[in-house]
C-alpha positions as CSV (number, residue, x, y, z in Angstrom):
1,M,-10.8,41.1,95.2
2,K,-10.6,44.8,94.2
3,T,-9.7,45.9,90.7
4,F,-7.9,49.2,90.1
5,V,-7.6,50.9,86.7
6,M,-4.9,53.4,86.1
7,Q,-5.1,55.7,83.1
8,V,-1.9,57.1,81.7
9,Y,-2.0,60.2,79.4
10,S,0.9,60.9,77.1
11,T,-0.3,64.4,76.2
12,S,-2.5,67.1,77.7
13,V,-5.8,68.4,76.3
14,Q,-5.0,70.1,73.0
15,P,-6.1,73.7,72.2
16,F,-9.6,73.9,70.6
17,G,-11.9,76.6,69.3
18,Y,-15.1,78.0,70.9
19,D,-17.9,75.8,69.5
20,Y,-21.2,77.4,70.6
21,E,-23.3,74.4,69.6
22,Q,-21.4,72.0,71.8
23,I,-21.2,74.5,74.6
24,D,-25.0,75.0,74.5
25,Q,-25.5,71.3,75.0
26,C,-23.2,71.4,78.1
27,I,-24.9,74.4,79.8
28,E,-28.5,74.1,78.9
29,K,-29.7,73.2,82.4
30,L,-27.6,75.8,84.3
31,R,-29.1,79.1,85.5
32,L,-26.0,81.2,85.2
33,P,-23.7,79.0,83.1
34,I,-19.9,79.3,83.0
35,Y,-18.1,77.2,80.4
36,V,-14.6,76.7,81.6
37,G,-13.1,74.4,78.9
38,R,-11.9,70.8,78.7
39,S,-10.0,68.5,81.0
40,R,-9.0,65.0,80.4
41,S,-12.3,63.8,81.7
42,G,-14.4,66.0,79.4
43,D,-16.1,69.4,79.3
44,V,-15.9,71.5,82.5
45,V,-18.9,73.7,83.3
46,Y,-20.5,75.0,86.5
47,D,-23.4,77.2,87.6
48,M,-22.3,80.6,89.0
49,V,-25.5,80.8,91.1
50,D,-24.2,77.8,93.1
51,H,-20.6,78.9,93.1
52,P,-20.7,82.7,93.1
53,H,-18.0,85.1,91.7
54,L,-15.0,84.3,89.5
55,L,-11.4,85.4,89.5
56,I,-9.4,85.1,86.3
57,A,-5.6,85.7,86.6
58,G,-2.6,85.2,84.4
59,E,0.3,86.8,82.5
60,T,-0.1,88.7,79.3
61,G,-0.5,86.2,76.4
62,S,-1.4,83.3,78.7
63,G,-5.1,83.2,77.7
64,K,-6.7,85.3,80.4
65,S,-8.3,87.9,78.1
66,V,-9.6,85.1,75.8
67,A,-11.1,83.3,78.8
68,L,-12.8,86.5,80.0
69,R,-14.2,87.0,76.5
70,S,-15.5,83.5,76.3
71,V,-17.1,83.6,79.7
72,L,-19.0,86.8,79.0
73,T,-20.0,85.7,75.5
74,T,-21.5,82.5,76.9
75,L,-23.5,84.4,79.5
76,I,-24.8,86.9,77.0
77,R,-25.9,84.1,74.6
78,S,-27.5,82.1,77.4
79,L,-29.6,84.7,79.2
80,S,-31.8,87.1,77.3
81,D,-32.5,89.2,80.4
82,L,-28.9,89.3,81.8
83,E,-27.9,92.8,83.1
84,L,-24.1,93.1,82.4
85,Y,-21.9,95.9,83.5
86,C,-18.3,96.1,82.3
87,A,-15.3,98.1,83.6
88,D,-12.1,97.9,81.5
89,M,-9.3,99.4,83.4
90,K,-6.8,98.5,80.6
91,R,-9.1,100.1,77.9
92,S,-8.4,97.2,75.6
93,E,-11.0,94.4,75.8
94,F,-14.6,95.4,76.7
95,H,-15.4,97.5,73.6
96,L,-16.7,94.2,72.3
97,F,-19.6,94.4,74.7
98,R,-20.7,98.0,73.9
99,G,-24.3,98.0,72.7
100,I,-24.9,94.8,74.7
101,A,-24.0,95.5,78.3
102,R,-26.0,98.0,80.3
103,D,-22.8,100.1,80.7
104,V,-19.2,99.8,79.6
105,V,-16.7,102.2,81.4
106,M,-13.0,102.7,81.0
107,D,-12.0,104.5,84.2
108,A,-12.4,104.5,88.0
109,A,-14.9,107.4,87.9
110,G,-17.2,105.4,85.6
111,L,-16.9,102.3,87.7
112,H,-17.6,104.3,90.9
113,R,-20.9,105.3,89.3
114,I,-21.8,101.7,88.5
115,V,-20.9,100.5,92.0
116,L,-23.1,103.1,93.6
117,K,-26.0,102.0,91.4
118,L,-25.4,98.3,92.2
119,R,-25.2,99.0,95.9
120,R,-28.6,100.7,95.8
121,E,-29.9,97.7,93.8
122,L,-28.6,95.4,96.5
123,R,-30.7,97.3,99.1
124,Q,-33.8,97.2,96.9
125,R,-33.5,93.5,96.3
126,G,-32.9,92.9,100.0
127,D,-36.1,94.7,100.8
128,L,-37.9,92.6,98.1
129,L,-36.7,89.3,99.8
130,D,-37.9,90.7,103.2
131,R,-41.3,91.5,101.8
132,Y,-41.8,88.0,100.4
133,E,-39.9,86.3,103.3
134,V,-37.6,84.3,101.1
135,A,-33.8,83.8,101.2
136,H,-32.9,84.0,97.4
137,V,-34.2,85.9,94.4
138,D,-34.9,82.6,92.7
139,D,-37.5,81.9,95.3
140,L,-39.5,85.1,94.4
141,P,-42.6,84.9,92.3
142,E,-41.8,84.9,88.6
143,W,-43.6,88.2,88.1
144,D,-41.5,89.9,90.7
145,R,-38.2,88.1,90.1
146,P,-35.3,90.5,89.0
147,P,-32.8,89.4,86.4
148,Y,-29.2,88.3,87.3
149,I,-26.6,91.0,87.3
150,V,-23.0,90.5,86.5
151,L,-20.3,93.1,87.1
152,A,-17.1,92.3,85.1
153,V,-13.9,94.2,85.9
154,D,-10.8,93.8,83.9
155,E,-7.5,94.5,85.7
156,V,-9.1,95.0,89.1
157,A,-5.6,95.4,90.6
158,L,-5.4,98.9,89.3
159,L,-8.2,99.8,91.7
160,K,-6.5,99.0,95.0
161,K,-6.2,102.7,96.0
162,E,-9.9,103.3,95.1
163,R,-11.3,102.4,98.6
164,D,-14.9,103.3,97.9
165,I,-15.0,101.1,94.8
166,M,-13.2,98.2,96.5
167,D,-15.6,98.4,99.4
168,G,-18.5,98.2,97.0
169,I,-17.0,95.2,95.2
170,E,-16.4,93.5,98.5
171,E,-20.0,94.1,99.5
172,I,-21.2,92.5,96.3
173,S,-18.9,89.5,96.9
174,T,-20.4,89.1,100.4
175,I,-24.1,89.4,99.9
176,G,-24.6,89.3,96.1
177,R,-25.3,85.6,95.7
178,A,-28.7,85.6,97.4
179,L,-29.6,88.8,95.6
180,G,-28.7,87.6,92.1
181,M,-25.6,89.8,91.7
182,F,-22.2,88.3,90.7
183,L,-18.6,89.4,90.0
184,V,-16.2,88.4,87.3
185,L,-12.8,89.9,88.2
186,S,-9.6,89.6,86.2
187,M,-6.0,90.7,86.7
188,Q,-2.6,90.1,85.0
189,R,-0.5,89.9,88.2
190,P,-2.3,88.9,91.4
191,D,-2.0,91.5,94.1
192,A,-2.1,90.5,97.7
193,D,-3.3,93.9,98.7
194,V,-6.4,93.5,96.5
195,L,-7.1,89.8,97.2
196,D,-7.0,90.3,100.9
197,G,-9.2,88.4,103.4
198,K,-12.9,88.6,102.8
199,L,-12.8,89.4,99.0
200,K,-10.5,86.5,98.2
201,N,-12.5,84.1,100.3
202,N,-15.7,85.2,98.5
203,L,-14.3,84.5,95.1
204,T,-15.1,80.8,95.3
205,V,-14.0,80.0,91.7
206,R,-10.7,80.8,90.2
207,M,-9.0,80.4,86.8
208,A,-5.2,80.7,87.1
209,F,-3.4,80.9,83.7
210,R,0.4,81.0,83.6
211,H,1.9,82.9,86.5
212,A,5.5,84.3,86.7
213,D,6.4,82.4,89.9
214,E,5.0,80.3,92.7
215,I,4.4,83.3,94.9
216,N,2.0,84.9,92.5
217,S,0.4,81.5,91.9
218,R,-0.2,81.0,95.6
219,I,-1.9,84.4,95.9
220,T,-4.4,83.3,93.2
221,I,-5.1,79.6,94.0
222,D,-3.1,78.9,97.2
223,S,-0.7,76.6,95.4
224,G,2.2,77.0,93.0
225,E,0.8,75.0,90.1
226,A,0.1,77.9,87.8
227,A,3.8,78.7,87.7
228,A,4.4,75.3,86.1
229,I,2.4,76.2,83.0
230,K,4.7,76.8,80.1
231,Q,4.6,79.9,77.9
232,S,3.7,77.8,74.9
233,E,0.6,76.4,76.6
234,K,-1.7,79.2,75.8
235,G,-5.2,78.8,77.2
236,R,-4.1,76.2,79.8
237,M,-5.2,77.0,83.4
238,V,-5.4,75.6,86.8
239,F,-9.1,75.7,87.6
240,K,-9.9,75.9,91.3
241,L,-13.4,74.7,92.4
242,D,-13.5,71.9,95.0
243,G,-9.8,71.4,94.4
244,C,-7.5,72.2,91.6
245,R,-7.2,70.6,88.1
246,Y,-5.7,71.5,84.8
247,V,-8.2,72.6,82.1
248,Q,-7.7,73.9,78.6
249,G,-9.9,76.9,77.9
250,P,-11.5,77.4,74.4
251,H,-10.0,79.9,72.0
252,L,-12.5,82.6,70.9
253,D,-11.0,85.1,68.4
254,L,-12.1,88.7,68.8
255,K,-13.5,88.9,65.3
256,D,-15.5,85.7,65.8
257,A,-16.9,87.0,69.1
258,Y,-18.0,90.2,67.3
259,E,-19.9,88.1,64.7
260,M,-21.4,85.8,67.4
261,L,-22.7,88.7,69.5
262,A,-24.0,90.8,66.5
263,P,-27.6,89.7,67.1
264,Y,-27.5,90.8,70.7
265,R,-26.0,94.3,70.0
266,K,-28.5,97.2,69.9
267,H,-26.0,99.4,68.0
268,S,-22.3,99.1,67.0
269,P,-19.5,100.3,69.3
270,I,-18.4,102.9,66.8
271,E,-21.9,104.3,66.6
272,E,-21.9,104.6,70.4
273,E,-18.6,106.4,70.4
274,N,-19.8,108.8,67.8
275,D,-23.0,109.5,69.8
276,D,-20.9,110.2,72.9
277,A,-18.6,112.5,71.0
278,A,-21.5,114.4,69.4
279,E,-23.2,114.8,72.8
280,A,-19.9,116.1,74.3
281,T,-19.6,118.8,71.6
282,Q,-23.1,120.0,71.5
283,T,-23.7,123.7,72.3
284,P,-24.9,124.1,75.9
285,E,-28.6,124.7,76.1
286,F,-28.2,127.5,78.7
287,E,-25.8,130.4,79.0
288,A,-23.2,130.3,81.7
289,D,-25.0,132.8,83.9
290,N,-28.1,130.5,83.9
291,T,-26.4,127.4,85.1
292,V,-27.2,125.8,88.5
293,E,-24.7,123.8,90.5
294,V,-26.0,120.5,91.7
295,G,-24.4,118.8,94.7
296,L,-24.0,115.1,95.1
297,L,-26.5,113.4,97.4
C-alpha cells in the first residue's frame, strides 16, 4: 500500500532581508554561487559554473534591481579574485560597485570597449586550454588558472541596435562557460528582438519578476506565470531552472549593500568620479600642433 502526503500552504513565502551569515552557509561549496532566495521548500541556490548566464527581468518596482544588487554582492563577497565588469545603461544602479569592479561604464561606448577586451580574453583562454589539452578552465593547473569573469549589464534591451556589442555578448553566452566567463543580464521589459534564438537559449537561468502581461512573461520564461504576480508582491519571482517555481528574493537595501561591500572597495565612488573629472580638466601635455592621430587597430 502506498501512502501519499499532500502539503497545503495557506500563504506564500514572506519577504525577508539579506542575511549574509545564512547565505554564506548555503553557498559555501559552490564555485560561482548565486543565491536566489527562498521557496516553500527552503533556500534556493545554484552554481553558475554548472548553469551559465543569468537573465533577470521585471517591471519597475518589482524587485529586479534589488535582485541584481543581491546577486552581485554575493559574488563579490564569495570570490576574492572575481573579475567583475558592469555596464549600467540606466545610469542608476551600478555606482555601488565602483572601486570594486574592474570597470563600471554608463554608455554603449564604454561597454563596447569592455566587450572588445573580453573577446580578446576569450581567445587567450581558448589558447590556454589548447596548450594544456583540457576542456574547462577549472581543469587547468592551479598556477595557470585564470579567475572567473562576470559581465553584468543592466537594461540590456537598450543595446538592441548596437550590433557589435550584442554579437560580443552572444559570443560570451555561447563559449564563455568553458572559459570561465559569465553573463548577468537584466531588463525591465523583455524584448523579443534582444532575446532572439541563440542568446535566449544560452541564458539557461532566468528570474522573472512581475511582468505586465502574459506575452512579456512568455518572452522571458516561455510561460505566462510572471504576469500573475501581484504589484504588492515585491521580490517575488518565477525562477526558471529545470522547470519554473515561485521564489521570494531577499531584500538588500542600497545603504546596507554599501556598508557590506566597504571592505572590498579600493576607493569610494565619489573619489573615483572626482579623479575622472580632474583628469578630464587637466591641461594637455602637448600643444595642438604636436598631437598625433592614432587610428583604431
